[in-house]
C-alpha positions as CSV (number, residue, x, y, z in Angstrom):
1,X,0.0,0.1,-0.2
2,X,2.9,2.7,0.9
3,X,4.5,1.5,-2.5
4,X,1.3,2.2,-4.4
5,X,1.3,5.7,-2.6
6,X,4.7,6.5,-3.5
7,X,4.1,5.4,-7.2
8,X,0.7,7.7,-7.4
9,X,3.1,10.6,-5.8
10,X,6.0,9.7,-8.1
11,X,3.6,9.6,-11.1
12,X,2.0,12.9,-10.5
13,X,5.4,14.3,-9.7
14,X,6.4,13.2,-13.3
15,X,3.1,14.3,-15.0
16,X,3.6,17.7,-13.2
17,X,7.2,17.9,-14.4
18,X,6.3,16.7,-17.9
19,X,3.6,19.2,-18.1
20,X,5.7,21.9,-16.8
21,X,8.3,20.9,-19.9
22,X,5.8,21.0,-22.4
23,X,4.7,24.2,-21.4
24,X,8.0,25.7,-21.3
25,X,8.4,24.4,-24.8
26,X,5.2,25.9,-26.1
27,X,6.3,29.2,-24.4
28,X,9.3,29.2,-26.5
29,X,7.4,28.3,-29.2
30,X,5.4,31.4,-28.3
31,X,8.3,33.8,-28.3
32,X,9.4,32.4,-31.4
33,X,6.4,33.3,-33.3
34,X,6.2,36.7,-31.8
35,X,9.9,37.3,-33.0
36,X,9.0,36.3,-36.7
37,X,5.9,38.5,-36.5
38,X,8.0,41.3,-35.0
39,X,10.3,41.1,-38.2
40,X,7.5,40.8,-40.4
41,X,6.0,44.0,-38.8
42,X,9.4,46.2,-38.9
43,X,9.5,45.2,-42.8
44,X,5.6,46.5,-43.5
45,X,6.0,49.1,-41.1
46,X,9.5,50.2,-43.0
47,X,9.0,54.4,-44.0
48,X,10.8,52.8,-47.3
49,X,7.8,50.5,-47.9
50,X,5.7,52.6,-50.2
51,X,2.9,50.2,-50.5
52,X,2.2,49.7,-47.0
53,X,2.7,53.4,-46.5
54,X,-0.1,54.2,-49.1
55,X,-2.3,51.2,-47.6
56,X,-1.9,52.7,-44.1
57,X,-2.9,56.3,-45.6
58,X,-5.7,54.6,-47.2
59,X,-6.7,53.2,-43.9
60,X,-6.4,56.5,-42.0
61,X,-8.5,58.2,-44.3
62,X,-11.1,55.5,-44.1
63,X,-10.6,56.0,-40.3
64,X,-10.9,59.7,-40.5
65,X,-14.1,59.5,-42.7
66,X,-15.8,57.4,-39.9
67,X,-14.6,59.3,-37.3
68,X,-15.8,62.6,-38.8
69,X,-19.5,61.2,-39.6
70,X,-19.5,59.9,-35.7
71,X,-18.4,63.4,-34.7
72,X,-20.6,65.4,-36.9
73,X,-23.8,63.0,-35.7
74,X,-22.8,63.9,-32.1
75,X,-23.0,67.6,-32.8
76,X,-26.0,67.2,-34.6
77,X,-27.8,65.7,-31.4
78,X,-26.1,68.1,-29.0
79,X,-27.3,71.2,-31.3
80,X,-30.8,70.0,-31.4
81,X,-31.3,70.5,-27.5
82,X,-30.7,72.7,-24.5
83,X,-27.3,72.1,-23.3
84,X,-25.7,73.1,-19.9
85,X,-21.9,74.4,-19.2
86,X,-20.8,70.6,-19.5
87,X,-22.2,69.9,-22.4
88,X,-21.5,73.3,-24.4
89,X,-17.8,72.4,-23.7
90,X,-18.3,69.1,-25.0
91,X,-20.0,70.7,-28.2
92,X,-16.8,73.1,-28.3
93,X,-14.4,70.4,-28.5
94,X,-16.2,68.3,-31.2
95,X,-16.5,71.4,-33.2
96,X,-12.7,71.8,-32.8
97,X,-12.0,67.9,-33.4
98,X,-14.7,68.1,-36.6
99,X,-12.4,71.0,-38.3
100,X,-9.3,69.0,-37.3
101,X,-10.7,65.5,-39.1
102,X,-11.7,68.1,-42.1
103,X,-8.2,69.4,-42.9
104,X,-6.7,65.7,-42.2
105,X,-9.4,64.6,-44.7
106,X,-8.4,67.1,-47.5
107,X,-4.5,66.0,-46.9
108,X,-5.4,62.3,-47.4
109,X,-7.9,62.7,-50.1
110,X,-6.0,61.3,-52.9
111,X,-6.1,58.0,-51.1
112,X,-9.9,58.0,-51.0
113,X,-10.6,55.7,-54.0
114,X,-7.3,54.1,-55.5
115,X,-4.6,54.6,-53.2
116,X,-1.9,52.7,-55.4
117,X,-2.6,54.2,-58.6
118,X,0.6,56.1,-59.0
119,X,2.5,52.9,-58.3
120,X,0.5,50.2,-60.9
121,X,-0.3,52.6,-63.6
122,X,2.6,53.9,-66.0
123,X,3.4,57.7,-66.1
124,X,2.3,59.6,-69.0
125,X,5.0,59.2,-71.9
126,X,5.4,61.4,-74.5
127,X,4.1,60.2,-78.0
128,X,6.1,57.8,-80.0
129,X,8.3,59.9,-82.2
130,X,8.2,58.9,-86.2
131,X,11.8,58.8,-87.5
132,X,11.6,60.5,-90.7
133,X,15.1,61.6,-90.7
134,X,19.0,61.3,-89.0
135,X,18.0,63.8,-86.4
136,X,15.3,62.1,-85.3
137,X,17.0,58.8,-84.5
138,X,18.6,60.5,-81.6
139,X,14.9,61.5,-80.2
140,X,13.8,57.8,-80.8
141,X,16.6,56.2,-78.6
142,X,15.8,58.8,-75.9
143,X,12.0,57.6,-76.1
144,X,13.5,53.9,-76.0
145,X,15.5,54.6,-72.8
146,X,12.6,56.6,-71.4
147,X,10.3,53.5,-71.6
148,X,12.9,51.3,-70.3
149,X,13.0,52.9,-67.5
150,X,9.4,53.1,-67.0
151,X,9.2,49.3,-67.3
152,X,11.9,48.8,-65.0
153,X,10.0,51.0,-62.3
154,X,6.6,49.2,-63.0
155,X,8.7,45.7,-62.8
156,X,10.5,47.1,-59.7
157,X,7.0,48.1,-58.2
158,X,5.4,44.6,-59.3
159,X,8.3,42.8,-57.4
160,X,7.8,44.8,-54.1
161,X,4.4,44.4,-54.2
162,X,4.7,40.6,-54.3
163,X,7.2,40.8,-51.4
164,X,4.8,42.3,-49.3
165,X,1.9,39.8,-50.2
166,X,4.3,37.2,-49.1
167,X,5.1,39.0,-46.2
168,X,1.5,39.4,-45.3
169,X,0.8,35.8,-46.2
170,X,3.3,34.7,-43.6
171,X,2.2,37.1,-40.8
172,X,-1.0,35.4,-41.4
173,X,0.2,32.0,-40.9
174,X,1.9,32.9,-37.7
175,X,-0.7,34.6,-36.5
176,X,-3.2,32.0,-36.8
177,X,-0.3,29.7,-35.4
178,X,-0.1,31.8,-32.3
179,X,-4.0,32.1,-32.0
180,X,-3.8,28.3,-31.4
181,X,-1.8,28.7,-28.4
182,X,-4.3,31.8,-27.1
183,X,-7.3,29.6,-27.6
184,X,-6.1,27.0,-25.3
185,X,-7.7,27.5,-22.0
186,X,-5.4,25.5,-20.0
187,X,-2.5,28.2,-21.2
188,X,-4.7,31.2,-21.5
189,X,-4.1,32.3,-17.6
190,X,-0.6,31.3,-17.8
191,X,0.3,33.2,-20.9
192,X,-1.0,36.0,-19.5
193,X,0.8,35.6,-16.3
194,X,4.0,35.5,-18.2
195,X,3.2,38.4,-20.2
196,X,2.8,40.4,-17.3
197,X,6.1,39.7,-16.3
198,X,8.0,39.2,-19.6
199,X,7.8,40.8,-23.2
200,X,5.1,39.4,-25.3
201,X,3.6,40.8,-28.5
202,X,0.1,40.0,-27.8
203,X,-1.6,39.9,-24.4
204,X,-4.9,38.2,-25.0
205,X,-6.6,36.6,-28.0
206,X,-8.8,39.6,-29.0
207,X,-5.4,41.4,-29.7
208,X,-4.3,38.6,-31.8
209,X,-7.5,38.0,-34.0
210,X,-7.7,41.8,-34.3
211,X,-4.3,41.7,-36.1
212,X,-5.3,38.6,-38.1
213,X,-8.6,40.7,-39.3
214,X,-6.2,43.6,-40.2
215,X,-3.9,41.4,-41.9
216,X,-6.8,40.1,-44.0
217,X,-7.9,43.5,-45.0
218,X,-4.4,44.4,-46.1
219,X,-4.0,41.3,-47.7
220,X,-7.2,41.5,-49.8
221,X,-6.4,45.0,-50.7
222,X,-3.0,44.5,-52.1
223,X,-4.2,41.3,-53.8
224,X,-6.8,43.1,-55.7
225,X,-4.0,45.8,-56.6
226,X,-1.8,42.9,-57.8
227,X,-4.4,41.6,-60.1
228,X,-4.8,45.1,-61.7
229,X,-1.2,45.6,-61.6
230,X,-0.6,42.2,-63.5
231,X,-2.9,43.2,-66.2
232,X,-1.4,46.4,-66.5
233,X,2.1,45.2,-66.4
234,X,1.4,42.9,-69.5
235,X,-0.4,45.6,-71.6
236,X,2.5,48.1,-71.3
237,X,5.2,45.5,-72.1
238,X,3.3,44.3,-75.0
239,X,2.9,48.1,-76.0
240,X,6.7,48.6,-75.1
241,X,8.0,46.2,-77.2
242,X,5.9,46.7,-79.9
243,X,7.1,50.4,-80.2
244,X,10.6,49.9,-79.4
245,X,10.4,47.1,-82.6
246,X,8.7,49.9,-84.7
247,X,11.5,52.7,-83.5
248,X,14.3,50.2,-84.5
249,X,12.9,49.2,-87.7
250,X,12.6,53.0,-88.8
251,X,15.9,53.7,-87.1
252,X,17.4,50.7,-89.3
253,X,15.4,52.3,-92.5
254,X,16.8,55.8,-92.0
255,X,20.4,54.6,-91.5
256,X,20.3,52.6,-94.9
257,X,18.3,55.7,-96.2
258,X,20.9,58.1,-95.0
259,X,23.7,56.2,-96.2
260,X,22.4,56.0,-99.9
261,X,22.2,59.9,-99.6
262,X,25.2,60.2,-98.4
263,X,26.9,58.3,-101.1
264,X,24.9,60.1,-103.4
265,X,26.1,63.4,-101.9
266,X,29.6,62.2,-101.8
267,X,29.3,61.1,-105.3
268,X,28.3,65.0,-106.4
269,X,31.4,66.4,-104.5
270,X,33.7,63.9,-106.1
271,X,32.3,64.2,-109.7
272,X,32.1,68.4,-108.8
273,X,36.2,67.9,-108.1
274,X,37.1,66.0,-111.3
275,X,34.9,68.4,-113.3
276,X,37.1,71.6,-111.6
277,X,40.2,69.3,-112.1
278,X,39.2,68.9,-116.1
279,X,38.1,72.8,-116.3
280,X,41.8,73.8,-115.0
281,X,43.3,71.5,-117.1
282,X,41.3,72.7,-120.3
283,X,40.8,76.1,-119.9
284,X,43.8,78.4,-119.5
285,X,41.6,81.7,-119.0
286,X,41.8,82.5,-115.2
287,X,38.4,84.5,-115.4
288,X,36.7,81.6,-116.9
289,X,37.9,79.2,-114.4
290,X,36.9,81.1,-111.3
291,X,33.3,81.6,-113.1
292,X,32.9,78.0,-113.9
293,X,34.0,77.0,-110.7
294,X,31.5,79.3,-109.1
295,X,28.5,77.8,-111.4
296,X,29.8,74.1,-110.4
297,X,30.0,75.2,-106.8
298,X,26.5,76.9,-107.2
299,X,24.7,73.8,-109.0
300,X,26.5,71.3,-106.5
301,X,24.9,72.8,-103.6
302,X,21.7,73.2,-105.1
303,X,21.5,69.6,-106.0
304,X,22.3,68.9,-102.3
305,X,19.8,71.0,-101.0
306,X,17.3,69.4,-103.6
307,X,18.3,65.7,-102.6
308,X,17.7,66.5,-99.0
309,X,14.6,68.2,-99.5
310,X,12.8,65.7,-101.5
311,X,14.4,62.7,-99.2
312,X,13.0,64.0,-96.2
313,X,10.1,66.5,-96.7
314,X,7.0,64.2,-96.7
315,X,4.3,66.7,-98.1
316,X,6.1,69.6,-101.0
317,X,2.9,70.9,-101.1
318,X,3.1,71.8,-97.5
319,X,6.7,73.5,-98.0
320,X,5.4,75.6,-101.1
321,X,2.6,77.1,-98.6
322,X,4.4,77.8,-95.9
323,X,7.4,79.3,-98.0
324,X,4.2,81.5,-99.6
325,X,3.3,82.6,-96.5
326,X,6.6,83.0,-94.9
327,X,8.2,84.8,-98.0
328,X,5.8,87.8,-98.1
329,X,6.5,88.8,-94.3
330,X,10.3,88.1,-95.3
331,X,10.4,89.9,-98.5
332,X,9.4,92.9,-96.2
333,X,11.5,92.3,-93.2
334,X,14.6,91.2,-95.5
335,X,13.9,93.5,-98.5
336,X,17.6,94.5,-98.8
337,X,18.7,90.6,-98.7
338,X,16.3,89.7,-101.2
339,X,17.2,92.5,-103.7
340,X,20.6,91.3,-102.9
341,X,20.0,87.8,-103.7
342,X,18.4,89.1,-107.0
343,X,21.0,91.3,-107.8
344,X,23.3,88.4,-107.6
345,X,21.4,86.5,-110.3
346,X,21.3,89.2,-112.4
347,X,25.1,89.6,-112.4
348,X,25.7,86.1,-112.8
349,X,22.8,86.0,-115.7
350,X,23.7,89.1,-117.1
351,X,27.3,89.3,-116.8
352,X,27.6,92.6,-116.1
353,X,30.4,92.2,-113.8
354,X,33.0,89.4,-113.3
355,X,35.5,88.7,-111.0
356,X,38.4,90.5,-111.8
357,X,36.9,93.5,-113.7
358,X,38.1,96.9,-112.5
359,X,34.7,98.8,-111.7
360,X,34.0,101.8,-110.1
361,X,31.0,102.6,-107.7
362,X,29.5,105.8,-106.7
363,X,27.4,106.1,-103.7
364,X,26.3,109.0,-101.7
365,X,29.1,111.4,-103.1
366,X,32.0,108.7,-102.5
367,X,33.7,107.1,-105.3
368,X,35.5,103.8,-105.0
369,X,37.5,102.1,-107.9
370,X,39.2,98.6,-108.1
371,X,39.2,95.2,-108.7
372,X,36.7,92.7,-108.2
373,X,38.0,89.8,-105.9
374,X,34.6,87.9,-105.4
375,X,30.8,87.9,-106.0
376,X,29.3,86.1,-103.3
377,X,25.4,85.8,-103.0
378,X,24.9,89.0,-101.1
379,X,28.0,91.2,-102.2
380,X,30.8,92.2,-104.2
381,X,34.1,92.3,-102.7
382,X,36.4,95.1,-104.6
383,X,40.1,95.5,-103.6
384,X,40.7,99.7,-104.0
385,X,43.9,100.0,-106.1
386,X,45.8,103.3,-106.8
387,X,44.2,104.7,-109.7
388,X,43.8,108.4,-111.0
389,X,40.2,108.6,-108.7
390,X,42.2,107.7,-105.7
391,X,44.9,110.3,-106.4
392,X,42.5,113.0,-107.5
393,X,39.7,112.4,-105.0
394,X,39.9,109.8,-102.4
395,X,43.8,109.9,-101.3
396,X,43.4,106.5,-100.0
397,X,44.0,103.0,-101.4
398,X,44.2,99.5,-100.5
399,X,41.4,99.1,-98.8
400,X,38.6,96.1,-99.1
401,X,35.3,97.5,-100.2
402,X,31.9,95.2,-99.5
403,X,29.5,96.2,-102.2
404,X,25.9,95.0,-101.6
405,X,24.6,93.1,-104.7
406,X,21.3,95.2,-104.9
407,X,23.3,98.2,-105.4
408,X,23.3,97.3,-109.1
409,X,19.9,98.6,-109.3
410,X,19.9,101.6,-107.6
411,X,23.9,102.9,-107.9
412,X,25.9,103.7,-110.5
413,X,28.3,101.0,-111.6
414,X,31.3,101.7,-114.2
415,X,32.8,98.7,-115.6
416,X,36.5,99.0,-117.1
417,X,37.0,96.0,-118.4
418,X,33.3,94.4,-119.7
419,X,33.0,92.2,-122.7
420,X,37.0,91.2,-122.4
421,X,37.6,95.1,-122.9
422,X,40.9,95.9,-121.4
423,X,41.4,99.4,-122.1
424,X,39.7,102.8,-121.5
425,X,40.2,106.2,-122.7
426,X,42.5,108.6,-120.8
427,X,43.2,111.9,-121.5
428,X,45.8,114.7,-120.7
429,X,45.3,118.3,-120.7
430,X,48.0,121.4,-120.6
431,X,47.3,125.0,-121.5
432,X,49.8,127.2,-123.9
433,X,49.9,130.7,-124.4
434,X,48.1,132.6,-127.4
435,X,51.4,133.2,-129.2
436,X,52.6,129.8,-128.9
437,X,52.6,127.3,-131.9
438,X,49.4,125.4,-131.2
439,X,50.0,123.2,-134.1
440,X,53.4,122.1,-133.3
441,X,51.9,121.3,-129.5
442,X,49.0,119.2,-130.7
443,X,51.8,117.3,-133.1
444,X,54.0,116.9,-130.0
445,X,51.0,115.4,-127.7
446,X,49.5,113.1,-130.6
447,X,53.3,111.7,-131.3
448,X,53.6,110.8,-127.9
449,X,50.5,109.3,-127.1
450,X,51.0,107.0,-130.3
451,X,54.3,105.9,-128.7
452,X,53.3,105.0,-125.7
453,X,49.2,103.8,-126.7
454,X,50.5,102.0,-129.5
455,X,50.2,98.4,-128.1
456,X,46.7,99.2,-126.5
457,X,45.3,100.5,-129.8
458,X,46.1,97.5,-131.8
459,X,44.6,95.1,-128.8
460,X,41.1,97.7,-128.7
461,X,40.9,97.2,-132.5
462,X,40.8,93.5,-132.4
463,X,38.4,93.5,-129.4
464,X,35.7,96.0,-131.1
465,X,35.8,93.9,-134.1
466,X,34.9,90.9,-131.6
467,X,32.3,93.3,-129.9
468,X,30.4,94.0,-133.2
469,X,28.6,90.5,-132.4
470,X,27.0,91.6,-129.4
471,X,27.0,95.4,-129.3
472,X,26.4,98.1,-132.0
473,X,29.4,100.0,-132.3
474,X,29.2,103.4,-134.5
475,X,32.9,105.0,-133.6
476,X,35.4,102.6,-133.8
477,X,38.3,104.6,-134.3
478,X,41.3,104.0,-131.8
479,X,43.8,106.3,-132.9
480,X,45.2,109.0,-130.2
481,X,42.9,112.3,-130.5
482,X,44.2,115.5,-129.9
483,X,42.0,118.7,-129.4
484,X,42.7,122.4,-128.9
485,X,40.2,124.4,-127.3
486,X,40.4,128.0,-126.9
487,X,40.4,128.9,-122.8
488,X,40.6,132.4,-121.1
489,X,44.1,132.2,-120.1
490,X,45.6,130.2,-123.5
491,X,44.8,127.3,-125.6
492,X,44.0,124.2,-124.0
493,X,45.5,121.1,-125.6
494,X,43.4,118.1,-125.0
495,X,45.0,114.5,-126.1
496,X,43.0,111.3,-125.8
497,X,44.5,107.6,-125.9
498,X,43.6,104.1,-125.1
499,X,45.6,103.0,-122.1
500,X,45.3,99.6,-119.9
501,X,42.3,99.7,-117.6
502,X,44.5,98.4,-114.6
503,X,47.5,100.9,-115.2
504,X,46.1,104.1,-116.0
505,X,47.9,106.5,-113.8
506,X,51.4,104.7,-114.9
507,X,50.8,105.3,-118.2
508,X,49.4,109.1,-117.8
509,X,52.5,109.8,-115.9
510,X,54.9,108.5,-118.6
511,X,52.9,110.4,-121.4
512,X,52.8,113.7,-119.2
513,X,56.6,113.3,-118.6
514,X,57.2,112.8,-122.4
515,X,55.1,115.7,-123.3
516,X,56.8,118.3,-120.9
517,X,60.2,117.2,-122.2
518,X,59.4,118.0,-125.7
519,X,57.9,121.2,-125.2
520,X,60.4,122.4,-123.0
521,X,62.9,121.7,-126.1
522,X,60.5,124.4,-128.6
523,X,61.3,127.9,-128.1
524,X,58.0,129.1,-129.9
525,X,55.8,127.0,-127.3
526,X,55.3,128.5,-123.8
527,X,53.1,127.0,-121.3
528,X,50.5,128.9,-119.5
529,X,48.3,129.4,-116.7
530,X,45.9,131.4,-115.5
531,X,47.1,135.3,-115.9
532,X,45.7,138.9,-115.3
533,X,46.1,142.1,-117.4
534,X,47.1,145.5,-115.6
535,X,45.5,148.9,-117.3
536,X,47.9,151.9,-116.3
537,X,47.5,155.4,-117.7
538,X,45.2,154.1,-120.6
539,X,48.2,151.5,-121.6
540,X,47.7,148.0,-121.3
541,X,50.8,146.4,-119.6
542,X,50.5,142.7,-119.1
543,X,51.5,141.2,-116.3
544,X,55.1,139.6,-116.3
545,X,53.9,136.7,-113.7
546,X,51.2,135.6,-115.7
547,X,53.4,133.6,-118.5
548,X,56.0,131.1,-117.9
549,X,59.2,132.2,-119.9
550,X,60.6,129.7,-122.2
551,X,63.7,127.8,-121.1
552,X,66.7,128.0,-123.0
């Protein structure tokens, strides 16, 4: 009997120890579940977790709406009856709370219907470009980069959403496992006692059930967002792949098209280069070479512009219409520019001025004489040489003068070498006294002019014969001409001769020196200058300083 009693006692002690060991293991399991749930909560409540942050704002908005309606109902009930002082104070507090809730509602209003719209909807991208020329290839690559970045953003958001759903599902499983322990009547009292002494995530069964309910609501909301997001991502991915494929095809076509156009332009430049080499080889006139090169360059550039225009312009009629409207305003605003362009066409087609010609331009009293260096679309470039004009008027030379092409319509142009004619008439005047042998003086002047102008006389005669096909020439006498004219202070001898248009001043200097040397050798020819006559006592006395005495 004693043995049986000892056995029962030992059995009760063993069962108690066993039960205590089991409870200790269960408690460890509860703490382990609490730790796992705590880690999940840290992930879900992380400030960088955009999905749960937006969901919490959505829940907060719902709670604010609930509190606002409840507060509004309480205020309505209080306002419909007579209030004591305590109730009036309570009404004031409710009204202040109501205003606060309204401001909070305004702040959280973006989350009232679709809290995840910013995360699941793609951003509004620019319209897909149409690659119609090589410049738009850069825009196409930029669009491809932009749409790829948007794809990566959506995929990153989708991955974050799936991770949140996984954590919520794990939390739901852990909470349900934990609930099993809290629903066990045998452990309920002991767990509550332990939780009062040690750390516990939940103190009672109701807390776990509330956490499960909140977790399920979040899980359902995010699962619904995932279903929508999945469809959105599939559609966006298909559109993205299609757009990128189309853009790459357009880029490929433009590269091929650009290669053909580049080859055509290169061929034009190479062909123009060979033509210039041929012109330089078979044409020996520098003026013709220059003019031909200008024409080749103009035609080459025009063909390049036309190739580019018709290659990359979809609607030529549209261009013509736009240019028609634009030209009306440009014609007024850029009148001088257009007139210069028209003047260039007139100069090139009409041939009034060529590169290398010697021209004189008179504008507002200023005279410029020199050689044409270049004729561009807008202006003529002229080098001002030392000439009789610079000697008598400007006293300056060596300047580069830029003459707008529109001057050809409004300003007097003189061409000293037009039509291949390289000579001009120049004259030298000197005065002799009335007592001098004017016939001898005319003979001296004519002979001196013939001596120095003989070569120019012959070349001009040949050129006149060539010019008869283009011009009506009445007087083709090219021999030097001498005129004797009466002047108040003597007889003026004027000798005219043909000279090189580019060396007028030099030949004038040579002929003048020759005439002076010949006249000074003649005793019966006296050079005169303006003189006066003095009357004294009825006699006419010539003033001796009015005549240059002969030099013996």
